[in-house]
MIRORO-737789 format. One record per residue (C-alpha): residue number from 1; residue in three letters; x, y, z. Coordinates in steps of 0.05 Angstrom, whole numbers, plus 5000, padded with zeros to 4 digits. Example, Ala and Ser with C-alpha at 12.3 -4.5 7.8 and 13.67 -1.06 7.14 Angstrom:
- 1,ala,5246,4910,5156
- 2,ser,5273,4979,5143
***
This chain:
- 1,unk,2505,9184,2743
- 2,unk,2495,9110,2729
- 3,unk,2545,9064,2694
- 4,unk,2512,9070,2625
- 5,unk,2514,9146,2627
- 6,unk,2585,9144,2651
- 7,unk,2607,9101,2592
- 8,unk,2572,9148,2543
- 9,unk,2609,9207,2573
- 10,unk,2675,9170,2571
- 11,unk,2664,9151,2497
- 12,unk,2650,9224,2480
- 13,unk,2712,9246,2517
- 14,unk,2755,9193,2484
- 15,unk,2728,9213,2416
- 16,unk,2743,9286,2429
- 17,unk,2814,9269,2448
- 18,unk,2826,9220,2391
- 19,unk,2796,9258,2332
- 20,unk,2841,9314,2305
- 21,unk,2816,9382,2328
- 22,unk,2806,9405,2255
- 23,unk,2751,9352,2248
- 24,unk,2713,9366,2312
- 25,unk,2645,9398,2302
- 26,unk,2660,9391,2227
- 27,unk,2589,9402,2201
- 28,unk,2583,9470,2233
- 29,unk,2653,9491,2210
- 30,unk,2637,9473,2138
- 31,unk,2569,9509,2141
- 32,unk,2602,9571,2170
- 33,unk,2654,9569,2115
- 34,unk,2599,9563,2063
- 35,unk,2562,9621,2094
- 36,unk,2497,9582,2088
- 37,unk,2435,9625,2101
- 38,unk,2405,9617,2170
- 39,unk,2340,9585,2146
- 40,unk,2377,9532,2105
- 41,unk,2426,9521,2162
- 42,unk,2369,9504,2210
- 43,unk,2337,9457,2160
- 44,unk,2402,9421,2146
- 45,unk,2426,9413,2218
- 46,unk,2358,9388,2241
- 47,unk,2356,9336,2185
- 48,unk,2428,9316,2197
- 49,unk,2414,9306,2271
- 50,unk,2354,9262,2254
- 51,unk,2397,9221,2207
- 52,unk,2450,9211,2261
- 53,unk,2398,9180,2306
- 54,unk,2377,9127,2255
- 55,unk,2397,9057,2278
- 56,unk,2400,9032,2206
- 57,unk,2422,9087,2158
- 58,unk,2413,9042,2098
- 59,unk,2340,9027,2111
- 60,unk,2293,9044,2053
- 61,unk,2226,9075,2071
- 62,unk,2189,9139,2053
- 63,unk,2208,9177,2117
- 64,unk,2282,9162,2113
- 65,unk,2282,9175,2038
- 66,unk,2251,9244,2049
- 67,unk,2303,9259,2103
- 68,unk,2359,9241,2055
- 69,unk,2329,9283,1999
- 70,unk,2328,9344,2044
- 71,unk,2400,9332,2066
- 72,unk,2423,9320,1995
- 73,unk,2389,9383,1968
- 74,unk,2421,9429,2020
- 75,unk,2487,9391,2016
- 76,unk,2492,9410,1942
- 77,unk,2481,9483,1959
- 78,unk,2537,9479,2011
- 79,unk,2582,9443,1963
- 80,unk,2575,9496,1909
- 81,unk,2586,9552,1958
- 82,unk,2649,9520,1985
- 83,unk,2675,9507,1915
- 84,unk,2667,9581,1896
- 85,unk,2705,9603,1958
- 86,unk,2762,9555,1948
- 87,unk,2769,9576,1876
- 88,unk,2794,9645,1898
- 89,unk,2830,9626,1962
- 90,unk,2901,9598,1964
- 91,unk,2897,9569,2035
- 92,unk,2891,9494,2035
- 93,unk,2846,9476,2094
- 94,unk,2847,9401,2113
- 95,unk,2774,9398,2132
- 96,unk,2751,9433,2069
- 97,unk,2794,9387,2026
- 98,unk,2764,9327,2061
- 99,unk,2694,9354,2048
- 100,unk,2706,9368,1974
- 101,unk,2746,9305,1957
- 102,unk,2715,9252,2004
- 103,unk,2645,9279,2018
- 104,unk,2666,9282,2092
- 105,unk,2621,9329,2132
- 106,unk,2605,9302,2200
- 107,unk,2655,9266,2245
- 108,unk,2597,9238,2285
- 109,unk,2576,9195,2226
- 110,unk,2643,9158,2226
- 111,unk,2681,9118,2278
- 112,unk,2742,9149,2311
- 113,unk,2786,9101,2270
- 114,unk,2753,9121,2205
- 115,unk,2760,9196,2221
- 116,unk,2834,9188,2235
- 117,unk,2845,9144,2173
- 118,unk,2811,9196,2128
- 119,unk,2851,9252,2160
- 120,unk,2916,9215,2147
- 121,unk,2894,9200,2075
- 122,unk,2881,9273,2060
- 123,unk,2949,9292,2089
- 124,unk,2984,9243,2043
- 125,unk,2938,9254,1983
- 126,unk,2979,9306,1947
- 127,unk,2973,9319,1873
- 128,unk,3012,9265,1836
- 129,unk,3042,9271,1768
- 130,unk,3013,9221,1719
- 131,unk,3015,9209,1644
- 132,unk,2939,9201,1650
- 133,unk,2890,9258,1660
- 134,unk,2866,9246,1732
- 135,unk,2830,9298,1775
- 136,unk,2802,9300,1845
- 137,unk,2735,9335,1851
- 138,unk,2763,9399,1880
- 139,unk,2812,9408,1822
- 140,unk,2761,9387,1770
- 141,unk,2708,9435,1793
- 142,unk,2759,9491,1796
- 143,unk,2776,9479,1723
- 144,unk,2701,9482,1706
- 145,unk,2691,9546,1746
- 146,unk,2750,9582,1715
- 147,unk,2732,9560,1644
- 148,unk,2795,9517,1634
- 149,unk,2750,9456,1623
- 150,unk,2681,9453,1590
- 151,unk,2623,9428,1633
- 152,unk,2603,9355,1625
- 153,unk,2538,9329,1598
- 154,unk,2481,9321,1648
- 155,unk,2436,9261,1659
- 156,unk,2397,9280,1596
- 157,unk,2462,9280,1555
- 158,unk,2460,9356,1548
- 159,unk,2523,9397,1557
- 160,unk,2523,9469,1581
- 161,unk,2510,9497,1512
- 162,unk,2457,9445,1494
- 163,unk,2422,9465,1558
- 164,unk,2420,9538,1534
- 165,unk,2387,9516,1469
- 166,unk,2335,9476,1508
- 167,unk,2319,9537,1551
- 168,unk,2311,9580,1489
- 169,unk,2262,9528,1461
- 170,unk,2222,9530,1526
- 171,unk,2221,9606,1526
- 172,unk,2262,9612,1590
- 173,unk,2318,9649,1553
- 174,unk,2327,9679,1484
- 175,unk,2386,9687,1437
- 176,unk,2407,9755,1464
- 177,unk,2422,9719,1530
- 178,unk,2474,9673,1498
- 179,unk,2538,9712,1514
- 180,unk,2517,9725,1586
- 181,unk,2498,9652,1594
- 182,unk,2563,9625,1566
- 183,unk,2605,9671,1609
- 184,unk,2566,9657,1673
- 185,unk,2617,9623,1719
- 186,unk,2564,9607,1772
- 187,unk,2520,9576,1718
- 188,unk,2577,9532,1693
- 189,unk,2591,9508,1764
- 190,unk,2517,9495,1778
- 191,unk,2510,9455,1714
- 192,unk,2570,9411,1733
- 193,unk,2547,9402,1805
- 194,unk,2476,9384,1787
- 195,unk,2491,9346,1724
- 196,unk,2555,9308,1738
- 197,unk,2567,9310,1813
- 198,unk,2495,9301,1835
- 199,unk,2482,9242,1789
- 200,unk,2550,9208,1783
- 201,unk,2560,9205,1859
- 202,unk,2495,9166,1866
- 203,unk,2514,9119,1808
- 204,unk,2584,9108,1836
- 205,unk,2556,9090,1904
- 206,unk,2526,9031,1867
- 207,unk,2476,9004,1917
- 208,unk,2401,9011,1919
- 209,unk,2394,9035,1992
- 210,unk,2435,9078,2038
- 211,unk,2458,9131,1988
- 212,unk,2475,9199,2017
- 213,unk,2525,9250,1990
- 214,unk,2555,9254,2060
- 215,unk,2605,9199,2079
- 216,unk,2580,9155,2137
- 217,unk,2600,9089,2169
- 218,unk,2545,9048,2139
- 219,unk,2571,9063,2068
- 220,unk,2640,9037,2084
- 221,unk,2664,8965,2079
- 222,unk,2733,8942,2097
- 223,unk,2793,8983,2117
- 224,unk,2783,9055,2094
- 225,unk,2858,9068,2095
- 226,unk,2867,9017,2039
- 227,unk,2809,9042,1998
- 228,unk,2837,9106,1969
- 229,unk,2839,9107,1893
- 230,unk,2903,9144,1874
- 231,unk,2930,9166,1807
- 232,unk,2985,9114,1815
- 233,unk,2935,9058,1823
- 234,unk,2894,9081,1764
- 235,unk,2956,9088,1720
- 236,unk,2980,9018,1739
- 237,unk,2912,8988,1723
- 238,unk,2907,9024,1656
- 239,unk,2978,9004,1638
- 240,unk,2959,8931,1649
- 241,unk,2900,8938,1602
- 242,unk,2938,8976,1548
- 243,unk,2993,8924,1551
- 244,unk,2940,8878,1521
- 245,unk,2893,8924,1484
- 246,unk,2943,8977,1463
- 247,unk,2894,9016,1418
- 248,unk,2838,9023,1469
- 249,unk,2842,9099,1468
- 250,unk,2862,9108,1395
- 251,unk,2812,9136,1346
- 252,unk,2810,9155,1273
- 253,unk,2811,9231,1261
- 254,unk,2818,9275,1200
- 255,unk,2886,9307,1192
- 256,unk,2898,9370,1152
- 257,unk,2964,9406,1142
- 258,unk,2965,9438,1074
- 259,unk,3035,9467,1082
- 260,unk,3066,9397,1081
- 261,unk,3019,9371,1027
- 262,unk,2971,9328,1069
- 263,unk,2897,9343,1068
- 264,unk,2836,9305,1094
- 265,unk,2877,9244,1113
- 266,unk,2852,9195,1165
- 267,unk,2903,9181,1219
- 268,unk,2901,9143,1285
- 269,unk,2913,9184,1348
- 270,unk,2912,9165,1422
- 271,unk,2863,9209,1461
- 272,unk,2868,9195,1535
- 273,unk,2805,9201,1576
- 274,unk,2795,9252,1632
- 275,unk,2787,9212,1697
- 276,unk,2748,9246,1753
- 277,unk,2749,9220,1824
- 278,unk,2680,9228,1855
- 279,unk,2675,9238,1931
- 280,unk,2641,9175,1956
- 281,unk,2656,9104,1980
- 282,unk,2630,9067,1919
- 283,unk,2627,9000,1885
- 284,unk,2626,9020,1812
- 285,unk,2652,9071,1762
- 286,unk,2616,9106,1705
- 287,unk,2636,9117,1633
- 288,unk,2604,9187,1633
- 289,unk,2617,9208,1561
- 290,unk,2658,9181,1503
- 291,unk,2677,9251,1477
- 292,unk,2675,9318,1514
- 293,unk,2661,9364,1455
- 294,unk,2632,9365,1386
- 295,unk,2695,9338,1352
- 296,unk,2719,9266,1351
- 297,unk,2787,9286,1379
- 298,unk,2761,9308,1447
- 299,unk,2774,9262,1507
- 300,unk,2722,9218,1540
- 301,unk,2706,9226,1614
- 302,unk,2708,9170,1666
- 303,unk,2679,9177,1736
- 304,unk,2711,9134,1791
- 305,unk,2694,9133,1866
- 306,unk,2754,9160,1905
- 307,unk,2743,9106,1958
- 308,unk,2727,9034,1941
- 309,unk,2737,8963,1967
- 310,unk,2725,8934,1898
- 311,unk,2780,8907,1851
- 312,unk,2804,8969,1814
- 313,unk,2829,8927,1754
- 314,unk,2758,8901,1743
- 315,unk,2729,8970,1751
- 316,unk,2777,8998,1698
- 317,unk,2763,8939,1651
- 318,unk,2689,8953,1655
- 319,unk,2702,9027,1640
- 320,unk,2747,9013,1580
- 321,unk,2698,8962,1551
- 322,unk,2640,9011,1555
- 323,unk,2683,9067,1528
- 324,unk,2703,9025,1467
- 325,unk,2629,9009,1455
- 326,unk,2604,9080,1461
- 327,unk,2660,9110,1420
- 328,unk,2647,9060,1365
- 329,unk,2573,9077,1368
- 330,unk,2589,9151,1364
- 331,unk,2636,9142,1305
- 332,unk,2586,9098,1268
- 333,unk,2528,9147,1279
- 334,unk,2569,9204,1251
- 335,unk,2586,9165,1188
- 336,unk,2543,9169,1125
- 337,unk,2540,9094,1123
- 338,unk,2538,9086,1199
- 339,unk,2483,9034,1202
- 340,unk,2515,8987,1151
- 341,unk,2591,8999,1155
- 342,unk,2636,8951,1191
- 343,unk,2649,8972,1263
- 344,unk,2654,8942,1332
- 345,unk,2583,8960,1350
- 346,unk,2552,8939,1284
- 347,unk,2590,8873,1278
- 348,unk,2579,8853,1350
- 349,unk,2505,8873,1349
- 350,unk,2495,8831,1285
- 351,unk,2530,8772,1318
- 352,unk,2484,8774,1379
- 353,unk,2420,8788,1341
- 354,unk,2430,8731,1291
- 355,unk,2471,8680,1330
- 356,unk,2416,8627,1324
- 357,unk,2425,8625,1248
- 358,unk,2501,8629,1248
- 359,unk,2530,8565,1217
- 360,unk,2598,8579,1250
- 361,unk,2568,8566,1319
- 362,unk,2553,8497,1347
- 363,unk,2488,8481,1383
- 364,unk,2525,8480,1450
- 365,unk,2556,8548,1436
- 366,unk,2488,8577,1419
- 367,unk,2461,8552,1485
- 368,unk,2518,8587,1521
- 369,unk,2505,8652,1483
- 370,unk,2432,8649,1502
- 371,unk,2452,8641,1575
- 372,unk,2500,8700,1568
- 373,unk,2444,8742,1538
- 374,unk,2398,8725,1596
- 375,unk,2451,8740,1648
- 376,unk,2460,8809,1618
- 377,unk,2385,8821,1608
- 378,unk,2392,8825,1532
- 379,unk,2435,8888,1539
- 380,unk,2485,8881,1481
- 381,unk,2534,8931,1511
- 382,unk,2536,8891,1575
- 383,unk,2544,8826,1536
- 384,unk,2603,8856,1498
- 385,unk,2632,8881,1564
- 386,unk,2631,8811,1593
- 387,unk,2667,8784,1531
- 388,unk,2717,8841,1533
- 389,unk,2736,8822,1605
- 390,unk,2747,8750,1582
- 391,unk,2788,8776,1523
- 392,unk,2835,8815,1568
- 393,unk,2840,8767,1627
- 394,unk,2842,8700,1591
- 395,unk,2847,8701,1515
- 396,unk,2908,8747,1518
- 397,unk,2943,8692,1557
- 398,unk,2925,8638,1506
- 399,unk,2868,8611,1550
- 400,unk,2812,8600,1500
- 401,unk,2744,8621,1529
- 402,unk,2707,8657,1473
- 403,unk,2672,8626,1414
- 404,unk,2703,8635,1345
- 405,unk,2655,8690,1322
- 406,unk,2663,8734,1384
- 407,unk,2738,8723,1382
- 408,unk,2745,8746,1310
- 409,unk,2706,8810,1326
- 410,unk,2749,8826,1386
- 411,unk,2813,8809,1349
- 412,unk,2793,8857,1293
- 413,unk,2774,8916,1337
- 414,unk,2812,8905,1403
- 415,unk,2875,8876,1373
- 416,unk,2929,8850,1420
- 417,unk,2994,8888,1428
- 418,unk,3053,8868,1385
- 419,unk,3086,8831,1443
- 420,unk,3024,8788,1454
- 421,unk,3015,8776,1380
- 422,unk,3086,8748,1376
- 423,unk,3069,8700,1432
- 424,unk,3005,8679,1396
- 425,unk,3034,8669,1327
- 426,unk,3038,8593,1334
- 427,unk,2972,8586,1370
- 428,unk,2926,8550,1319
- 429,unk,2866,8592,1338
- 430,unk,2902,8657,1321
- 431,unk,2953,8640,1267
- 432,unk,2912,8658,1206
- 433,unk,2884,8722,1236
- 434,unk,2954,8745,1256
- 435,unk,2983,8731,1187
- 436,unk,2926,8770,1155
- 437,unk,2934,8827,1204
- 438,unk,3009,8832,1193
- 439,unk,2999,8834,1118
- 440,unk,2949,8891,1123
- 441,unk,2991,8929,1172
- 442,unk,3055,8922,1131
- 443,unk,3018,8946,1070
- 444,unk,2991,9006,1108
- 445,unk,3059,9020,1139
- 446,unk,3093,9018,1071
- 447,unk,3044,9070,1045
- 448,unk,3053,9115,1106
- 449,unk,3129,9111,1103
- 450,unk,3129,9130,1030
- 451,unk,3081,9188,1044
- 452,unk,3121,9215,1102
- 453,unk,3187,9208,1065
- 454,unk,3160,9257,1013
- 455,unk,3145,9306,1069
- 456,unk,3216,9299,1097
- 457,unk,3248,9307,1028
- 458,unk,3212,9374,1021
- 459,unk,3250,9396,1083
- 460,unk,3190,9391,1128
- 461,unk,3188,9353,1194
- 462,unk,3135,9306,1220
- 463,unk,3094,9336,1276
- 464,unk,3072,9296,1338
- 465,unk,3007,9274,1307
- 466,unk,3040,9242,1246
- 467,unk,3093,9210,1291
- 468,unk,3038,9180,1335
- 469,unk,3002,9154,1273
- 470,unk,3067,9121,1250
- 471,unk,3077,9091,1319
- 472,unk,3007,9062,1318
- 473,unk,3020,9021,1255
- 474,unk,3089,9002,1278
- 475,unk,3060,8975,1343
***
């Protein structure tokens, strides 16, 4: 045996000693657990072995792309099979949890240090209580499979029930199949795996080349032990945003409670989004849907990579900005006067489309807007998102960065919290807007207090929804 062969043997021996025994030969263990059919097992393992041998796993060419497509296709089959088994088993297997929550499948695709870091992360990654609705992929898919949560929309913006109607139109199903379809647990899981997991994981990865649903070293940048996105980190980041834009998750809904004498009244309620951690090492998050049902009071859904080296605060800012935009668009489209009524989307779109003719903007400012439009490829949502980040990071601190037209729109629809408004009262740029806002809010609050006092005088109590509406106008 020559020196090179000896070093290879020593490296393999060291790896076998260093890597926890649960992770050794991990791909075969996961396939065995999934009870993958023999023909699919052979295809998958042959493709995985070929992928291991690639010197550059991020290279983009037709052969490598085909190899990744085969691996991805069988991986999804394995993932669904494992999910179904874990849904009925109480045993918490470390390797299976790593597979479901991190996309870990093959210890040979990671360094010894990365394997150990992931192993330690999963040991410490217990469910954490949070005021926000945050789910790892294993927990989320279990809720979908058991019917506790409704499946998400797919890449064509169709939810599980919309998909049924499409299949009826195409003649694949008919109306008598509806009950069977809606109660099909495997169908619900497949819809979520193919529609959300299969697409969102690729989007969260965020780079053109190198994507694979299986975690491997070439995907990872920086120290993986510091990359875990936890409920605590998400909560802290959202708290910082809501400390500025306190109404980010509030929306106007119709309230009816005839027994206390209130009917068809519009109130403001906070509806927190459902945040789903996708198993990948990614660079971006996705605002998947602004509502999760047919009613305006259902929560939106955010998709965030469970491992990232990016700044989480900036990721969350991007999500909240896009959520605000899409929710406004949804609310406007459901209104009878949606195209003409005052809303964030309508006002901001008008501002961008007609900025050249706006007398409130200087020539220099118009030049800057043109540059901003070009940077964002004329995508108005992205232009708004860039302004929203400035609004939160700079304008809220009194550092003037936006032009007067953009500032007025953001002040109207993304109003600062009461604490920040107090700090801004003497700032000449904001004084008039704050005075006008306080007058409107005080008028509205006076009306609400009088309305709710009548309810209390009748011996009725205010429920949580009315209390939250009152808190909104007080804040």
